[in-house]
Backbone bond lengths (Angstrom), bond angles and torsions (degrees), N, CA, C in turn:
res aa  C-N    CA-C-N  psi(-1)  N-CA   C-N-CA  omega(-1)  CA-C   N-CA-C  phi
1 X - - - 1.500 - - 1.524 109.84 -
2 X 1.297 116.77 -45.37 1.472 122.16 -178.00 1.526 109.62 -61.00
3 X 1.374 116.90 -43.04 1.473 119.97 177.82 1.545 111.70 -64.92
4 X 1.348 115.16 -35.54 1.455 117.46 178.32 1.489 112.79 -64.51
5 X 1.365 115.60 -41.92 1.475 121.41 179.68 1.506 111.48 -66.18
6 X 1.347 116.80 -37.25 1.469 119.98 176.48 1.565 110.93 -65.88
7 X 1.311 115.64 -40.56 1.485 119.24 178.88 1.484 112.27 -62.90
8 X 1.344 115.78 -40.97 1.456 120.48 177.19 1.535 111.92 -65.11
9 X 1.357 114.43 -38.38 1.472 119.08 178.45 1.534 111.66 -63.85
10 X 1.379 115.10 -44.59 1.436 120.29 178.66 1.541 110.69 -63.71
11 X 1.341 117.63 -39.17 1.429 121.04 177.79 1.504 110.48 -63.61
12 X 1.265 118.10 -43.43 1.444 121.18 178.36 1.517 112.15 -62.14
13 X 1.273 116.39 -42.71 1.539 118.69 177.85 1.489 110.52 -63.76
14 X 1.347 118.28 -41.00 1.418 122.46 179.38 1.494 112.48 -60.87
15 X 1.349 114.10 -47.24 1.461 118.08 -177.97 1.551 110.69 -67.36
16 X 1.358 114.11 -37.98 1.448 119.09 175.01 1.512 114.04 -55.09
17 X 1.359 113.91 -48.52 1.440 120.09 -177.79 1.500 110.22 -67.46
18 X 1.330 117.40 -36.77 1.469 118.95 178.29 1.514 110.75 -63.64
19 X 1.320 116.52 -36.29 1.452 122.45 178.38 1.504 111.99 -60.48
20 X 1.438 113.24 -41.80 1.442 119.03 177.00 1.456 114.47 -61.83
21 X 1.383 111.91 -47.99 1.448 118.17 -178.62 1.534 113.02 -59.26
22 X 1.316 117.15 -39.19 1.437 121.81 -174.10 1.519 112.67 -101.91
23 X 1.338 117.26 18.62 1.490 119.38 -178.52 1.565 111.62 -78.08
24 X 1.290 114.99 -8.39 1.510 118.46 176.42 1.535 108.35 -140.15
25 X 1.299 120.05 156.71 1.458 122.97 -173.30 1.488 112.12 -76.02
26 X 1.348 118.29 139.54 1.454 126.75 174.78 1.507 108.70 -121.69
27 X 1.278 118.66 129.42 1.497 123.25 177.07 1.482 110.17 -52.52
28 X 1.339 117.91 142.58 1.411 121.56 -173.97 1.550 112.64 -74.45
29 X 1.340 115.08 150.93 1.466 120.43 178.78 1.539 110.56 -56.44
30 X 1.342 118.11 151.17 1.407 120.31 -178.80 1.493 114.23 94.61
31 X 1.377 117.10 -4.82 1.458 122.23 179.34 1.554 111.81 -106.08
32 X 1.345 115.85 13.88 1.436 118.66 -179.84 1.555 111.80 -70.04
33 X 1.293 116.72 146.18 1.488 120.69 176.70 1.465 116.60 76.80
34 X 1.315 117.90 5.49 1.493 121.01 -177.32 1.549 109.31 -84.00
35 X 1.368 114.72 140.82 1.501 119.74 -179.82 1.502 110.30 -85.79
36 X 1.375 115.51 152.15 1.457 124.17 176.20 1.547 107.63 -93.86
37 X 1.332 117.42 118.75 1.447 121.38 -175.92 1.518 112.06 -123.61
38 X 1.256 115.49 130.18 1.523 121.69 177.77 1.491 111.08 -65.99
39 X 1.365 119.37 129.35 1.408 120.26 -176.84 1.495 113.70 -125.17
40 X 1.341 119.41 5.67 1.483 121.30 171.78 1.564 106.90 -145.81
41 X 1.300 115.33 169.34 1.448 124.19 179.43 1.491 113.54 -87.84
42 X 1.386 115.07 -0.15 1.467 120.12 -175.89 1.533 110.80 -81.64
43 X 1.308 118.89 159.41 1.489 123.34 178.04 1.523 110.90 -57.19
44 X 1.307 114.73 142.30 1.458 119.61 179.72 1.572 107.43 -100.41
45 X 1.301 112.00 126.25 1.508 118.99 -176.39 1.532 107.86 -115.36
46 X 1.299 115.38 127.68 1.518 123.43 175.89 1.546 109.78 -94.70
47 X 1.292 117.66 140.03 1.474 122.32 175.14 1.505 109.44 -127.32
48 X 1.335 119.83 124.94 1.440 123.59 178.43 1.518 110.41 -78.43
49 X 1.381 114.27 127.05 1.471 120.34 -173.90 1.525 114.72 -104.59
50 X 1.345 115.92 -19.43 1.498 116.70 177.52 1.503 114.95 131.58
51 X 1.320 118.43 -179.36 1.466 124.30 -177.84 1.518 112.16 -162.81
52 X 1.313 116.21 165.47 1.461 120.34 169.33 1.561 109.61 -132.21
53 X 1.288 116.31 33.93 1.514 120.77 -171.37 1.541 107.09 -93.88
54 X 1.341 112.24 148.86 1.484 121.18 169.34 1.536 111.16 -82.07
55 X 1.331 115.84 -32.25 1.441 122.26 -175.90 1.537 105.90 -75.89
56 X 1.395 115.46 152.46 1.481 120.02 167.69 1.511 110.08 -93.12
57 X 1.390 114.73 125.78 1.446 119.14 -173.98 1.561 107.74 -125.95
58 X 1.377 112.44 139.71 1.451 122.69 174.36 1.518 108.57 -105.31
59 X 1.325 116.47 136.85 1.469 122.51 177.43 1.477 107.53 -105.42
60 X 1.326 116.53 132.27 1.467 122.91 175.42 1.513 113.60 -130.47
61 X 1.297 116.29 153.60 1.477 122.40 168.78 1.572 104.05 -96.44
62 X 1.343 114.83 130.09 1.403 118.76 -174.75 1.578 108.29 -81.09
63 X 1.354 113.76 127.88 1.466 118.57 -176.49 1.557 106.84 -136.01
64 X 1.330 115.54 158.52 1.422 118.53 175.86 1.551 109.98 -97.97
65 X 1.365 116.64 -173.91 1.467 117.81 -175.57 1.510 114.86 -67.37
66 X 1.296 116.46 -12.90 1.495 122.09 175.70 1.498 112.38 -90.95
67 X 1.369 116.95 -1.31 1.472 119.34 -177.72 1.539 112.32 79.85
68 X 1.322 117.01 17.63 1.493 121.32 177.97 1.477 110.50 -99.52
69 X 1.271 118.03 156.19 1.567 120.82 -177.54 1.558 110.14 -77.94
70 X 1.295 113.69 78.86 1.500 120.81 173.10 1.512 106.31 -139.26
71 X 1.370 115.53 150.41 1.429 122.61 179.28 1.502 110.65 -95.00
72 X 1.356 116.90 101.22 1.472 119.95 179.05 1.575 111.84 -100.79
73 X 1.375 114.05 4.09 1.465 119.11 174.43 1.529 111.75 87.08
74 X 1.317 120.47 -3.62 1.453 124.53 -178.69 1.512 108.36 -99.94
75 X 1.340 116.21 102.97 1.517 119.65 -176.74 1.478 111.79 -64.77
76 X 1.352 118.88 -25.58 1.499 117.05 -178.41 1.496 114.68 -67.08
77 X 1.400 116.13 -12.45 1.425 117.15 177.47 1.535 113.99 -85.61
78 X 1.291 116.77 -12.94 1.490 123.76 -173.16 1.543 110.76 -72.98
79 X 1.350 113.95 149.96 1.458 122.01 -177.72 1.548 109.66 -92.87
80 X 1.328 118.17 122.15 1.449 124.58 175.11 1.538 108.88 -69.60
81 X 1.328 115.84 135.36 1.485 120.95 178.08 1.495 111.72 -116.42
82 X 1.356 118.29 -64.27 1.427 124.04 -176.29 1.559 112.06 -137.81
83 X 1.318 116.15 157.88 1.421 123.28 163.86 1.573 107.73 -117.46
84 X 1.334 119.45 132.12 1.451 120.31 -170.23 1.507 113.82 -69.63
85 X 1.360 118.14 -15.67 1.458 122.35 179.36 1.579 110.65 -102.66
86 X 1.297 116.17 -40.10 1.491 120.50 -172.92 1.534 112.41 -87.08
87 X 1.343 118.08 -31.28 1.466 118.13 -177.72 1.517 112.17 -79.92
88 X 1.313 121.17 130.49 1.432 122.98 178.58 1.539 111.45 -66.70
89 X 1.286 115.71 139.38 1.460 119.64 174.52 1.499 110.49 -56.06
90 X 1.307 117.66 131.97 1.453 122.18 -175.78 1.509 114.87 95.79
91 X 1.334 116.65 -5.14 1.446 121.38 174.04 1.569 109.66 -59.20
92 X 1.306 113.76 146.24 1.475 120.75 179.97 1.511 108.34 -127.44
93 X 1.354 113.03 152.13 1.490 119.84 174.28 1.515 107.24 -149.28
94 X 1.408 113.65 128.93 1.456 119.73 173.55 1.533 106.13 -82.79
95 X 1.348 116.56 122.22 1.460 119.21 -176.88 1.552 113.53 -101.32
96 X 1.316 116.63 -1.76 1.504 120.96 172.62 1.514 112.31 122.49
97 X 1.309 111.88 -177.72 1.511 121.42 174.56 1.538 110.79 -112.72
98 X 1.287 119.13 146.25 1.384 120.44 -175.52 1.552 107.56 -145.21
99 X 1.333 117.61 160.93 1.431 124.17 179.04 1.539 108.23 -61.53
100 X 1.360 115.18 140.36 1.403 119.13 172.75 1.557 114.35 -56.71
101 X 1.299 118.10 132.42 1.423 119.79 -176.64 1.504 115.09 96.37
102 X 1.354 114.49 -2.16 1.491 117.74 -178.53 1.526 108.52 -75.31
103 X 1.303 116.40 138.35 1.475 122.73 175.78 1.486 109.12 -89.06
104 X 1.296 118.48 124.34 1.447 124.24 174.85 1.562 112.17 -103.70
105 X 1.345 115.97 125.74 1.437 120.86 179.55 1.488 109.81 -106.83
106 X 1.322 118.31 128.11 1.468 121.74 179.61 1.539 109.79 -110.93
107 X 1.306 113.84 140.38 1.498 122.20 -175.91 1.480 110.37 -115.12
108 X 1.290 119.23 128.22 1.454 125.83 170.68 1.507 109.25 -100.70
109 X 1.328 115.02 114.62 1.467 121.97 177.83 1.529 108.59 -98.41
110 X 1.350 117.10 117.96 1.466 124.88 -178.19 1.528 107.23 -88.46
111 X 1.305 118.91 104.62 1.481 122.87 -173.64 1.518 110.87 -63.19
112 X 1.356 116.79 -32.12 1.455 119.66 -176.04 1.516 116.44 -74.72
113 X 1.337 114.81 -29.36 1.475 121.07 -175.60 1.537 114.18 -114.04
114 X 1.376 114.93 -20.19 1.488 118.39 -174.65 1.438 116.57 84.19
115 X 1.330 118.93 -4.40 1.471 122.02 178.15 1.504 111.67 -71.21
116 X 1.370 114.18 149.31 1.493 120.14 171.49 1.491 108.48 -118.82
117 X 1.294 119.81 134.43 1.461 125.52 176.41 1.499 109.98 -126.08
118 X 1.320 114.76 150.76 1.447 120.34 -171.23 1.520 112.96 -129.02
119 X 1.354 116.13 156.76 1.467 120.79 168.91 1.535 108.47 -69.25
120 X 1.321 114.19 161.26 1.449 121.18 176.21 1.533 113.26 82.54
121 X 1.341 114.79 -141.06 1.438 121.50 -169.21 1.535 115.71 -58.38
122 X 1.366 114.84 141.25 1.460 119.77 177.79 1.508 112.29 -63.42
123 X 1.314 119.52 -21.12 1.434 126.42 -179.16 1.541 113.36 -64.75
124 X 1.310 114.37 -20.11 1.472 120.68 -179.42 1.527 110.97 -77.02
125 X 1.328 115.80 -20.80 1.476 118.22 -171.20 1.546 113.79 -102.26
126 X 1.331 116.62 151.57 1.488 121.09 -172.60 1.502 113.59 -62.33
127 X 1.342 120.61 -26.46 1.468 124.45 179.11 1.553 112.09 -95.64
128 X 1.310 117.26 1.72 1.525 122.06 -178.21 1.517 110.08 59.64
129 X 1.290 118.65 35.29 1.438 121.54 175.87 1.610 106.62 -128.13
130 X 1.375 113.09 154.11 1.463 114.62 175.98 1.510 109.32 -70.67
131 X 1.331 115.98 147.72 1.466 122.54 179.50 1.554 112.31 -126.96
132 X 1.259 119.64 9.47 1.442 120.43 -179.74 1.523 110.42 -146.04
133 X 1.330 114.94 139.70 1.467 121.98 169.03 1.514 108.87 -102.16
134 X 1.282 117.92 142.80 1.464 122.10 178.69 1.592 108.05 -129.83
135 X 1.311 116.64 103.13 1.428 121.59 -177.07 1.536 109.90 -100.15
136 X 1.300 116.66 102.58 1.446 123.45 -179.90 1.575 111.21 -69.73
137 X 1.281 115.67 148.90 1.458 121.20 179.31 1.565 111.13 51.62
138 X 1.319 117.12 39.42 1.451 123.21 171.81 1.531 108.69 -56.30
139 X 1.304 114.74 -46.59 1.477 121.85 167.67 1.496 106.64 -133.33
140 X 1.334 116.68 175.09 1.438 117.14 179.52 1.523 113.70 -59.65
141 X 1.315 115.81 121.96 1.512 123.97 -176.62 1.485 111.00 55.39
142 X 1.311 118.63 39.82 1.464 122.08 178.01 1.530 111.35 -146.70
143 X 1.263 116.55 124.67 1.431 124.84 179.74 1.513 113.01 -105.66
144 X 1.269 120.71 130.72 1.459 124.13 -175.29 1.588 109.73 -100.37
145 X 1.324 117.12 129.75 1.447 121.73 177.19 1.521 108.20 -122.41
146 X 1.363 114.66 136.28 1.518 123.10 -179.22 1.451 108.83 -131.44
147 X 1.368 117.02 134.07 1.439 123.86 -174.68 1.553 110.92 -110.25
148 X 1.289 115.40 150.99 1.465 124.62 169.63 1.557 108.75 -112.50
149 X 1.345 117.94 129.31 1.438 120.54 -176.30 1.554 116.09 -106.27
150 X 1.374 117.77 -0.87 1.469 119.85 175.39 1.555 110.41 -84.95
151 X 1.242 116.96 141.86 1.435 121.48 167.98 1.525 107.46 -62.07
152 X 1.310 116.35 123.47 1.469 126.59 -175.43 1.534 110.73 56.67
153 X 1.279 116.69 29.29 1.465 122.34 175.76 1.506 112.67 -80.53
154 X 1.275 119.11 171.35 1.492 123.91 -178.11 1.548 115.78 -147.36
155 X 1.300 120.10 14.31 1.429 121.22 -176.08 1.457 116.34 -84.98
156 X 1.330 118.53 -29.93 1.499 124.42 178.25 1.531 112.16 53.70
157 X 1.355 115.29 36.53 1.482 119.49 -178.51 1.524 111.72 -121.24
158 X 1.283 117.52 20.11 1.480 119.85 -170.47 1.507 112.00 -99.69
159 X 1.287 124.47 -12.81 1.432 128.44 172.46 1.543 109.52 -169.37
160 X 1.312 118.72 115.45 1.465 119.99 175.96 1.508 109.59 -118.46
161 X 1.361 114.60 139.23 1.469 119.88 -179.19 1.519 107.06 -149.13
162 X 1.280 117.54 160.76 1.458 120.84 178.45 1.575 110.53 -125.71
163 X 1.333 115.00 158.81 1.475 121.41 178.66 1.551 108.95 -132.30
164 X 1.338 111.91 146.99 1.373 118.60 167.22 1.528 112.00 -92.56
165 X 1.299 118.85 157.30 1.481 122.25 168.76 1.497 114.44 66.63
166 X 1.368 116.34 25.69 1.483 119.19 174.39 1.491 105.78 -135.21
167 X 1.359 116.09 166.99 1.486 122.48 170.41 1.463 110.60 -139.70
168 X 1.345 117.06 162.51 1.433 122.12 175.15 1.453 113.58 -97.50
169 X 1.306 116.50 129.32 1.508 120.42 179.62 1.537 108.51 -134.02
170 X 1.326 117.34 129.48 1.462 119.87 -176.61 1.486 115.51 -66.32
171 X 1.390 114.27 -51.73 1.453 118.45 -174.81 1.491 110.52 -133.55
172 X 1.300 120.00 153.85 1.506 124.78 178.43 1.524 107.37 -66.73
173 X 1.356 119.02 144.01 1.441 124.91 173.19 1.499 111.49 -80.49
174 X 1.329 114.68 -28.99 1.488 118.65 -176.86 1.528 107.92 -138.45
175 X 1.315 118.21 130.85 1.448 120.06 -179.42 1.555 108.35 -153.58
176 X 1.307 114.41 162.28 1.460 120.76 176.84 1.486 111.20 -176.09
177 X 1.319 116.28 172.00 1.514 122.60 -179.94 1.530 107.49 -133.81
178 X 1.310 112.62 144.71 1.476 121.03 -175.09 1.548 110.01 -120.77
179 X 1.332 114.77 133.65 1.521 118.81 176.26 1.546 105.18 -127.09
180 X 1.303 110.91 150.24 1.444 122.49 170.51 1.553 109.52 -124.13
181 X 1.317 114.20 116.33 1.517 116.19 -174.28 1.527 113.18 56.41
182 X 1.367 115.13 44.59 1.448 123.49 179.42 1.579 113.82 64.22
183 X 1.295 118.06 10.85 1.511 121.40 176.80 1.555 106.15 -117.31
184 X 1.360 113.31 137.69 1.495 118.01 -179.61 1.501 109.81 -65.37
185 X 1.370 117.70 143.18 1.419 122.17 170.62 1.509 108.28 -80.02
186 X 1.286 116.67 107.17 1.521 118.77 -176.06 1.484 111.93 -89.45
187 X 1.349 118.31 -30.34 1.491 119.66 -177.99 1.587 105.82 -108.39
188 X 1.327 114.11 94.50 1.406 117.36 -179.18 1.512 111.33 -169.15
189 X 1.319 118.32 178.34 1.412 124.25 178.02 1.533 111.24 -132.78
190 X 1.316 114.91 146.86 1.494 121.23 168.77 1.545 108.01 -111.14
191 X 1.328 111.13 134.08 1.483 118.31 -178.07 1.473 111.03 -120.13
192 X 1.318 119.65 129.26 1.455 125.13 179.52 1.453 111.88 -106.23
193 X 1.335 118.57 124.33 1.437 125.23 -176.02 1.566 108.65 -124.99
194 X 1.375 113.17 125.19 1.388 121.17 176.71 1.514 109.99 -136.66
195 X 1.275 118.89 138.33 1.499 123.83 -175.40 1.571 106.51 -61.21
196 X 1.336 116.16 129.47 1.423 121.48 177.17 1.491 115.88 80.00
197 X 1.339 115.66 2.85 1.486 119.57 -179.53 1.480 109.26 -119.03
198 X 1.360 116.03 157.53 1.425 119.42 179.17 1.501 111.29 -71.45
199 X 1.295 118.28 142.56 1.492 124.04 176.35 1.448 110.94 -61.98
200 X 1.345 115.26 135.36 1.484 121.98 175.88 1.513 113.02 -117.39
201 X 1.290 117.65 141.99 1.447 120.37 179.89 1.536 109.10 -141.12
202 X 1.334 116.52 131.85 1.508 123.42 175.74 1.476 110.06 -129.63
203 X 1.322 116.09 155.34 1.435 121.30 174.95 1.556 109.93 -81.61
204 X 1.364 113.92 146.02 1.472 117.60 170.18 1.501 111.42 -73.56
205 X 1.354 116.75 141.63 1.466 118.61 -179.55 1.546 109.50 -83.31
206 X 1.296 116.96 -172.84 1.437 122.87 -178.31 1.558 113.49 -66.82
207 X 1.273 118.51 -10.48 1.449 124.73 175.01 1.543 110.69 -103.39
208 X 1.308 116.59 7.89 1.465 118.71 -178.46 1.520 113.95 71.28
209 X 1.331 116.63 22.46 1.474 121.17 -176.07 1.567 112.94 -102.99
210 X 1.310 115.39 156.50 1.440 120.23 179.42 1.521 107.29 -136.74
211 X 1.335 117.37 158.00 1.404 123.61 176.98 1.552 112.30 -139.72
212 X 1.281 117.42 135.99 1.475 121.88 174.80 1.529 110.45 -123.51
213 X 1.340 116.77 124.80 1.458 119.31 -174.87 1.529 114.40 -101.04
214 X 1.356 115.07 -17.54 1.463 119.53 179.30 1.521 108.78 -116.87
215 X 1.356 116.44 105.84 1.456 124.27 -173.77 1.521 107.06 -143.42
216 X 1.392 113.25 132.34 1.467 120.18 170.69 1.525 107.85 -78.20
217 X 1.313 117.11 101.84 1.487 120.14 -171.56 1.493 112.91 -67.43
218 X 1.292 118.24 -22.41 1.491 120.39 -175.07 1.528 112.05 -95.46
219 X 1.352 117.62 8.75 1.447 122.86 -176.54 1.518 108.97 -120.33
220 X 1.390 117.79 144.98 1.415 118.51 173.04 1.536 114.64 -60.70
221 X 1.347 117.94 153.80 1.439 117.92 179.26 1.603 106.12 -147.28
222 X 1.335 110.89 161.55 1.436 118.38 170.25 1.484 111.47 -126.92
223 X 1.324 118.86 139.83 1.477 123.63 175.05 1.530 106.96 -112.48
224 X 1.377 115.59 118.76 1.417 121.30 174.56 1.471 113.48 -105.40
225 X 1.331 116.49 130.19 1.497 121.86 178.86 1.504 109.40 -102.67
226 X 1.342 115.15 126.40 1.433 119.58 174.99 1.519 111.72 -117.35
227 X 1.325 113.85 120.33 1.438 118.31 177.00 1.472 113.44 -86.86
228 X 1.336 115.75 129.26 1.449 119.98 177.90 1.444 115.93 -91.82
229 X 1.316 121.08 163.97 1.394 124.73 -176.93 1.532 109.10 -71.22
230 X 1.316 118.83 143.08 1.430 124.66 -179.03 1.563 107.50 -70.50
């Protein structure tokens, strides 16, 4: 009888813990390392979905000194969105409107350890591992993002949020790099033009490179490079 009661108690604890783990949505496995790409001209709204983390984490949209979605390495330029412990589940925040095809990078700052982790490529993170899952079409016009806050962790249960008017794309469909006299053009823009499609514009990175994620592959296109003043 005693063993039976212990078994029932263990089962209750197990089920209770499972309920805690699954009380908020987590993006599905296989969506690690995917980029967040704007796919409409409508405002993007973020909704906080929950967490099961012990650490206190702040979520930011990475912006440059001009308030544009580029990573210039200056954290003070980034837009605060949610804290996983202080923000109520269901909180929403409109983060703005952007050109179709714009890549949005989100940063998770772990207050307890000082580490910063990013959506997208593992190379952005201090442990060279992916720290975010991005599940496109989680619901109609809603993409789910889930973060992991442990160094070399793999749970992705430390902050989940969703976005409207974005999609997840693993790799760019069109990319390239531009040099002038063997030096990359760091201050410039690449513009993609296709007949019947909305004009897209992205900034060149520090290597003079550009990426486009939304391209009609069966249609002709032009890429225009504009060099800005130093």
